[in-house]
C-alpha positions as CSV (number, residue, x, y, z in Angstrom):
1,M,-25.2,33.2,11.8
2,T,-26.6,31.0,14.6
3,F,-29.7,28.8,14.8
4,A,-31.4,31.6,16.7
5,D,-31.2,33.7,13.6
6,L,-33.3,31.2,11.6
7,G,-36.7,31.7,13.2
8,L,-36.8,28.5,15.2
9,S,-38.8,28.2,18.4
10,D,-37.2,28.5,21.8
11,E,-37.9,24.8,22.6
12,L,-36.2,23.7,19.5
13,L,-33.2,26.0,20.0
14,K,-32.8,24.5,23.5
15,A,-32.8,20.9,22.0
16,V,-30.3,22.0,19.4
17,S,-28.0,23.6,22.0
18,E,-28.1,20.6,24.2
19,A,-27.0,18.5,21.2
20,G,-23.9,20.7,21.0
21,Y,-24.7,22.8,18.0
22,D,-25.1,26.6,17.6
23,T,-24.0,27.3,14.0
24,P,-26.0,26.0,11.0
25,T,-24.3,24.5,7.9
26,P,-24.9,26.3,4.6
27,I,-27.8,24.0,3.5
28,Q,-29.5,24.5,6.9
29,A,-29.0,28.3,6.8
30,Q,-30.5,28.5,3.3
31,A,-33.3,25.9,3.6
32,I,-34.8,26.4,7.1
33,P,-36.2,29.9,6.7
34,P,-38.1,29.1,3.4
35,V,-39.4,25.8,4.8
36,L,-40.8,27.7,7.8
37,M,-42.5,30.0,5.3
38,M,-44.2,26.9,3.8
39,K,-42.4,27.1,0.4
40,D,-41.5,24.1,-1.7
41,I,-37.8,23.3,-1.8
42,I,-35.3,21.6,-4.1
43,G,-32.1,21.0,-2.2
44,I,-29.0,19.9,-4.0
45,A,-26.7,18.7,-1.3
46,Q,-24.5,15.7,-0.7
47,T,-24.5,13.6,2.4
48,G,-22.3,15.1,5.1
49,T,-23.7,18.6,4.5
50,G,-26.3,18.5,7.3
51,K,-29.3,18.3,5.0
52,T,-31.3,16.0,7.3
53,A,-31.5,18.7,9.9
54,S,-32.4,21.3,7.3
55,F,-35.9,19.6,7.0
56,V,-36.2,17.9,10.4
57,L,-35.9,21.2,12.4
58,P,-38.4,23.3,10.6
59,M,-40.8,20.3,10.4
60,I,-40.8,20.0,14.2
61,D,-41.9,23.6,14.6
62,I,-44.5,23.5,11.8
63,L,-46.0,20.3,13.2
64,A,-46.1,21.7,16.7
65,H,-49.4,23.4,15.7
66,G,-52.2,21.0,15.0
67,R,-53.4,17.6,16.0
68,A,-53.0,14.2,14.4
69,R,-56.0,12.0,13.4
70,A,-56.3,8.3,13.2
71,L,-54.7,6.6,10.2
72,M,-54.0,10.0,8.7
73,P,-50.3,11.1,9.1
74,R,-49.8,14.9,9.0
75,S,-46.5,14.6,7.3
76,L,-44.5,12.0,5.3
77,I,-40.8,11.5,4.8
78,L,-39.7,9.0,2.2
79,E,-36.2,7.4,2.5
80,P,-34.6,4.9,0.1
81,T,-33.2,2.6,2.8
82,R,-34.1,1.5,6.3
83,E,-30.9,2.9,7.7
84,L,-31.6,6.4,6.5
85,A,-35.2,6.1,7.8
86,A,-34.0,5.0,11.2
87,Q,-31.5,7.9,11.3
88,V,-34.2,10.5,10.5
89,A,-36.4,9.0,13.2
90,E,-33.4,9.4,15.6
91,N,-33.2,13.1,14.6
92,F,-36.9,13.6,15.5
93,E,-36.5,12.0,18.8
94,K,-33.4,14.0,19.6
95,Y,-34.5,17.5,18.5
96,G,-38.2,17.1,19.1
97,K,-37.9,16.1,22.8
98,Y,-39.6,19.4,24.0
99,H,-42.4,19.0,21.5
100,K,-45.3,16.5,21.9
101,L,-45.1,15.0,18.5
102,N,-46.1,11.4,17.6
103,M,-43.9,9.5,15.1
104,A,-44.2,6.2,13.3
105,L,-41.4,4.4,11.3
106,L,-42.5,2.1,8.5
107,I,-39.7,-0.1,7.1
108,G,-39.6,-3.6,5.8
109,G,-39.0,-6.6,8.1
110,V,-40.3,-5.1,11.3
111,Q,-43.2,-6.6,13.2
112,M,-45.8,-4.0,12.3
113,G,-48.0,-4.3,15.4
114,D,-46.7,-1.3,17.3
115,Q,-46.5,0.9,14.2
116,L,-50.1,0.1,13.2
117,K,-51.2,0.9,16.8
118,A,-49.4,4.3,16.5
119,L,-51.1,4.9,13.1
120,E,-54.5,4.1,14.5
121,K,-54.0,6.7,17.3
122,G,-52.7,9.3,14.8
123,V,-49.1,10.4,14.0
124,D,-47.6,13.8,13.2
125,V,-44.6,12.3,11.3
126,L,-44.5,9.2,9.2
127,I,-41.1,8.1,8.1
128,A,-41.2,5.3,5.5
129,T,-39.5,3.4,2.7
130,P,-41.6,3.4,-0.4
131,G,-42.2,-0.3,-0.6
132,R,-43.6,-0.7,2.9
133,L,-45.7,2.4,2.6
134,M,-47.3,1.2,-0.6
135,D,-48.0,-2.2,0.9
136,L,-49.9,-0.8,3.9
137,F,-51.7,1.8,1.8
138,Q,-53.0,-0.9,-0.6
139,R,-54.2,-2.8,2.5
140,G,-56.1,0.2,3.7
141,K,-54.0,0.7,6.8
142,I,-53.0,4.3,5.9
143,L,-54.9,7.3,4.6
144,L,-52.7,10.0,2.9
145,N,-55.4,12.6,2.2
146,G,-54.5,14.4,5.4
147,C,-50.8,14.7,4.7
148,S,-49.9,18.4,4.3
149,M,-46.1,18.0,4.0
150,L,-43.9,15.6,2.0
151,V,-40.2,15.1,2.0
152,I,-38.5,13.1,-0.7
153,D,-34.9,12.5,0.6
154,E,-32.0,11.1,-1.5
155,A,-34.0,11.3,-4.7
156,D,-31.1,10.2,-6.9
157,R,-30.7,7.2,-4.7
158,M,-34.4,6.5,-5.1
159,L,-33.8,6.5,-8.8
160,D,-30.9,4.1,-8.6
161,M,-33.0,1.7,-6.6
162,G,-36.0,1.8,-8.9
163,F,-38.4,3.6,-6.5
164,I,-39.4,6.5,-8.8
165,P,-42.7,4.8,-10.0
166,D,-43.7,4.2,-6.4
167,I,-42.9,7.8,-5.5
168,E,-45.0,9.1,-8.4
169,E,-47.9,6.9,-7.3
170,I,-47.6,8.1,-3.7
171,C,-47.6,11.7,-4.8
172,T,-50.9,11.2,-6.6
173,K,-52.5,9.9,-3.3
174,L,-51.5,13.1,-1.4
175,P,-53.5,16.4,-1.3
176,A,-52.6,18.7,-4.2
177,Q,-52.3,21.5,-1.8
178,R,-49.2,20.5,0.2
179,Q,-45.6,21.5,0.9
180,T,-43.0,19.3,-0.8
181,L,-39.3,19.2,-0.1
182,L,-37.0,17.3,-2.4
183,F,-33.4,16.6,-1.6
184,S,-30.8,15.0,-3.9
185,A,-27.1,14.9,-4.4
186,T,-27.5,15.2,-8.1
187,M,-30.3,16.3,-10.5
188,P,-30.5,13.8,-13.3
189,P,-33.3,14.4,-15.9
190,V,-35.7,11.9,-14.3
191,I,-35.5,13.7,-10.9
192,K,-35.9,17.1,-12.7
193,K,-39.0,15.8,-14.3
194,L,-40.3,14.5,-11.0
195,A,-39.7,17.9,-9.4
196,D,-41.4,19.8,-12.3
197,R,-44.5,17.6,-11.9
198,F,-45.0,17.5,-8.2
199,L,-43.5,20.7,-6.8
200,S,-45.1,24.1,-6.9
201,S,-42.8,27.1,-7.7
202,P,-39.9,25.5,-5.7
203,K,-37.0,27.5,-4.3
204,S,-33.8,25.8,-5.5
205,I,-30.9,25.6,-3.1
206,E,-27.5,24.3,-4.0
207,V,-24.7,24.2,-1.5
208,A,-22.1,22.4,-3.6
209,R,-21.5,21.5,-7.2
210,P,-23.2,18.1,-7.9
211,A,-20.8,15.1,-7.5
212,T,-18.1,17.2,-6.0
213,A,-15.7,15.5,-3.6
214,S,-15.1,17.3,-0.4
215,T,-11.9,19.5,-0.3
216,N,-11.2,18.0,3.2
217,I,-10.4,14.6,1.6
218,T,-7.0,13.8,0.2
219,Q,-7.5,11.5,-2.8
220,R,-5.0,9.0,-4.3
221,L,-5.1,6.3,-6.9
222,V,-2.9,3.3,-6.1
223,K,-1.6,1.2,-9.0
224,V,-1.8,-2.4,-8.0
225,D,-1.4,-5.8,-9.6
226,S,-4.9,-7.4,-9.5
227,R,-3.3,-10.6,-7.9
228,K,-1.7,-8.6,-5.1
229,K,-4.4,-6.3,-4.0
230,R,-4.7,-7.8,-0.5
231,E,-1.0,-7.7,0.1
232,A,-1.0,-4.0,-0.9
233,L,-4.0,-3.3,1.3
234,R,-2.3,-4.9,4.4
235,A,0.9,-3.0,3.8
236,M,-1.0,0.3,3.6
237,L,-3.1,-0.4,6.6
238,E,0.1,-1.0,8.6
239,A,2.0,2.0,7.2
240,E,-0.8,4.6,7.5
241,E,-1.9,6.2,10.7
242,V,-5.3,4.5,10.5
243,Q,-7.7,5.3,13.2
244,S,-10.8,3.8,11.6
245,V,-11.3,2.8,8.0
246,V,-14.1,1.7,5.7
247,I,-13.0,-0.5,2.8
248,F,-15.4,-0.7,-0.2
249,C,-15.8,-3.7,-2.5
250,N,-18.0,-4.1,-5.5
251,R,-19.4,-7.5,-4.6
252,K,-20.7,-9.1,-1.5
253,T,-18.5,-12.2,-2.1
254,T,-15.4,-10.0,-2.1
255,V,-16.5,-8.3,1.1
256,R,-16.8,-11.6,2.9
257,D,-13.5,-13.0,1.6
258,L,-11.5,-9.9,2.3
259,N,-12.9,-9.6,5.8
260,K,-11.9,-13.2,6.6
261,S,-8.4,-12.5,5.1
262,L,-7.9,-9.4,7.2
263,Q,-9.0,-11.2,10.4
264,R,-6.6,-14.1,9.7
265,H,-3.8,-11.6,9.5
266,G,-4.6,-10.1,12.9
267,F,-6.6,-7.0,11.9
268,K,-9.7,-6.0,13.8
269,S,-12.2,-6.0,11.0
270,G,-15.9,-6.5,10.4
271,E,-18.2,-6.6,7.4
272,I,-21.5,-5.2,6.3
273,H,-23.4,-6.0,3.1
274,G,-26.9,-6.8,1.7
275,D,-26.9,-10.4,2.8
276,I,-26.4,-9.7,6.5
277,D,-29.7,-9.5,8.4
278,Q,-30.5,-6.2,10.2
279,S,-29.8,-7.3,13.7
280,A,-26.3,-8.5,12.7
281,R,-25.8,-5.2,10.7
282,I,-26.7,-3.1,13.7
283,A,-24.3,-5.1,15.9
284,E,-21.5,-4.8,13.4
285,L,-22.0,-1.0,13.1
286,E,-22.0,-0.7,16.9
287,R,-18.7,-2.6,17.2
288,F,-17.2,-0.2,14.6
289,R,-18.6,2.8,16.4
290,T,-17.3,1.8,19.8
291,G,-13.9,0.7,18.4
292,S,-14.2,-3.0,19.0
293,V,-13.2,-3.2,15.3
294,N,-11.5,-0.3,13.5
295,I,-11.9,-1.7,10.0
296,L,-15.3,-2.1,8.3
297,V,-15.4,-3.9,4.9
298,A,-18.5,-2.9,3.1
299,S,-20.5,-3.1,-0.1
300,D,-22.2,0.0,-1.6
301,V,-25.2,-0.7,0.7
302,A,-23.2,1.3,3.3
303,A,-21.9,4.0,1.0
304,R,-24.8,6.4,1.2
305,G,-26.4,8.0,4.2
306,L,-24.7,6.2,7.1
307,D,-23.0,8.8,9.3
308,I,-20.1,7.0,11.0
309,K,-18.1,9.6,12.9
310,G,-14.3,9.7,13.0
311,V,-13.5,7.7,9.9
312,S,-9.9,8.6,9.0
313,H,-9.5,6.6,5.8
314,V,-11.6,5.1,3.0
315,F,-10.1,2.4,0.7
316,N,-11.8,1.5,-2.5
317,F,-10.5,-2.1,-2.8
318,D,-12.4,-2.2,-6.1
319,A,-12.8,0.9,-8.2
320,P,-16.5,1.6,-8.3
321,W,-18.4,0.8,-11.4
322,H,-20.4,4.0,-11.3
323,P,-18.7,7.4,-10.8
324,D,-21.4,8.7,-8.5
325,D,-20.6,5.9,-6.1
326,Y,-17.0,7.1,-5.8
327,V,-18.2,10.4,-4.4
328,H,-20.5,8.8,-1.9
329,R,-18.0,6.2,-0.9
330,I,-15.2,8.6,-0.1
331,G,-17.7,10.9,1.6
332,R,-17.6,8.5,4.6
333,T,-14.5,10.4,5.7
334,G,-13.7,14.1,5.9
335,R,-17.1,14.8,7.5
336,A,-18.1,17.7,9.6
337,G,-14.9,19.7,8.8
338,A,-12.5,16.8,9.7
339,K,-9.7,15.7,7.4
340,G,-9.8,12.4,5.6
341,V,-7.8,10.2,3.2
342,A,-9.3,8.1,0.3
343,Y,-7.3,5.5,-1.6
344,T,-8.6,3.8,-4.7
345,F,-6.9,0.6,-5.9
346,V,-6.5,0.7,-9.7
347,T,-5.7,-2.3,-11.9
348,A,-5.2,-2.4,-15.7
349,D,-8.9,-3.1,-16.2
350,D,-10.0,0.1,-14.3
351,A,-8.9,2.7,-16.8
352,E,-12.4,3.5,-18.1
353,A,-13.9,3.7,-14.6
354,I,-11.2,6.0,-13.3
355,D,-11.5,8.2,-16.4
356,N,-15.3,8.6,-15.8
357,I,-14.7,9.4,-12.1
358,Q,-12.2,12.1,-12.9
359,K,-14.6,13.6,-15.5
360,L,-17.4,13.7,-13.0
361,I,-15.4,15.4,-10.2
362,K,-13.6,17.6,-12.7
363,Q,-10.2,17.0,-11.2
364,K,-7.1,14.8,-11.8
365,I,-6.4,12.4,-9.0
366,E,-2.8,11.8,-8.1
367,T,-1.5,8.3,-8.8
368,I,1.0,6.5,-6.6
369,D,2.5,3.0,-6.6
370,A,1.4,0.4,-4.2
371,P,3.9,-0.1,-1.3
372,A,6.1,-3.2,-1.3
373,A,4.4,-6.0,0.6
374,A,5.9,-6.8,4.0
375,A,7.2,-10.2,4.9
376,P,4.5,-12.6,6.0
377,A,3.5,-11.8,9.6
378,E,3.9,-14.4,12.3
379,K,0.4,-13.6,13.5
380,V,-1.1,-15.5,10.6
381,K,-2.1,-18.7,12.3
382,Q,-2.9,-20.8,9.3
383,E,-2.3,-21.0,5.6
384,P,-5.2,-19.5,3.8
385,R,-7.4,-21.9,1.9
386,R,-7.0,-21.8,-1.9
387,S,-10.2,-19.8,-2.3
388,D,-9.0,-17.2,0.1
389,R,-5.4,-16.6,-1.3
390,D,-4.6,-13.1,-2.7
391,G,-6.3,-12.6,-6.0
392,K,-8.2,-15.9,-6.1
393,D,-11.4,-14.2,-5.2
394,D,-11.0,-11.9,-8.2
395,R,-10.8,-15.0,-10.5
396,K,-13.9,-16.5,-9.0
397,V,-16.1,-13.5,-9.7
398,D,-14.3,-11.8,-12.7
399,T,-15.2,-13.6,-15.9
400,R,-12.7,-11.5,-17.8
401,R,-9.9,-13.4,-16.3
402,D,-11.2,-16.9,-17.1
403,D,-8.5,-17.1,-19.8
404,R,-6.0,-17.7,-17.0
405,R,-7.5,-21.0,-16.5
406,R,-6.0,-22.2,-19.7
407,E,-2.6,-22.0,-18.0
408,E,-3.6,-24.9,-15.6
409,P,-2.4,-28.4,-16.5
410,R,-5.2,-30.2,-18.1
411,A,-4.8,-33.1,-15.7
412,A,-5.6,-30.8,-12.8
413,R,-9.0,-30.0,-14.1
414,P,-12.0,-32.0,-12.9
415,E,-13.3,-32.6,-16.5
416,A,-10.1,-34.2,-17.5
417,N,-11.0,-37.2,-15.3
418,G,-14.6,-37.4,-16.6
419,A,-16.1,-35.2,-13.8
420,S,-18.4,-32.4,-14.7
421,R,-17.1,-29.0,-13.7
422,P,-19.5,-27.3,-11.2
423,R,-21.0,-24.1,-12.5
424,R,-20.1,-21.0,-10.5
425,P,-23.0,-18.9,-9.3
426,V,-23.3,-15.6,-10.9
427,P,-22.7,-12.9,-8.3
428,V,-25.6,-10.6,-7.5
429,D,-25.1,-7.0,-6.8
430,D,-26.6,-5.5,-3.7
431,G,-30.2,-4.4,-4.3
432,P,-32.6,-2.3,-2.5
433,D,-32.6,-2.8,1.2
434,E,-36.1,-3.0,2.6
435,G,-35.7,-5.5,5.4
436,W,-35.5,-4.7,9.0
437,N,-35.3,-7.1,11.9
438,G,-35.2,-4.9,14.9
439,P,-36.2,-1.6,16.5
440,V,-34.7,1.8,15.7
441,P,-31.0,1.5,16.9
442,E,-30.3,4.0,19.6
443,F,-26.7,4.5,18.5
444,L,-27.5,5.7,15.0
445,S,-27.2,9.4,15.1
446,V,-27.0,12.1,12.4
447,G,-25.8,15.4,13.7
448,F,-25.9,18.7,12.0
449,G,-22.7,17.9,10.2
450,A,-24.1,14.6,8.9
């Protein structure tokens, strides 16, 4: 099957061909024809299956007929994060270049002047995060009663981030007679209830079993001592044929400390997490994309949706707390038919998390021992500070290991000399990302294998 078999217009087929694609992925082949027939769709598909194009392409052809009116977008796409919203906007620019469609992107943190001007003129496609959309709607800047098409993307991620009440309210503001497309990697009960309430006789499409890891990814569990995780990581990075690697940590503090440690040991690494402002995030992703750095240390804010091509390895420096996050993390490699490798470091405290992961993906992951650490490299220019030595960051953020403190000589503790011991801040997990400090990045691109 080719894209020409799906009923798309000649102009759209030309744009698709110029982008280098001629064969649709399974989700595209199954979703595009019924979307063109104006049917509601429930698409169960993970990131990396090409689902973005499965709704962008038919929407372009559908919206080619008609004219936008001021403040009344003709279609609405809801995305959980600004990165995903920006990537969808990039798709419309790429594949809609032979159609005269107007688009607006509403995401937090951006100066809204240009976007409000676009809305006042009328837009065919409005791509938004729920928070910013609700804000502008309540201020009377957007009217939703002319929207005939709604896309709810990454619905399970919306659930994780607490956006379901906003989505329900948005749906009540839209015309009852509309086409609704809902995409999700999994179908928990809350999402099923949402679909039952707001979709009309939807066609269900499932291209892979929910929470199934790609067969293109070789998975391994690596037994490590919690105090020697960094040594094991460096040894594996040097032993493996690493082209580009994403390393996931559970906490932003661990991301920062690990990146600094890798840089001190001569590795070309960068970091991305929820505390980094958007302009710095874009710059870091660009460095990774171009190869200025080949290691990206990340929190789960980068686990879903971002399509970074050519990632050869994923390391879970921390075993993920939620089994769904495991699937999304390792899905950064093995994309678009390529092979990938995923290693997950496992300590004595991770048994329950690993058991839940293996139950979810319905397979046993092979366990290997961590390689012996190499002798300290001469390229380390200075002795790491106490707070940066291997394993110390785990003690700072893991309250379960506070009992080790009892092994310290009492005289070494501040309180032994009458000083009050400073309280450590409680680490905060990455929350919803709604901020944006710059324009849509040109380099963010989701192809049909994304």
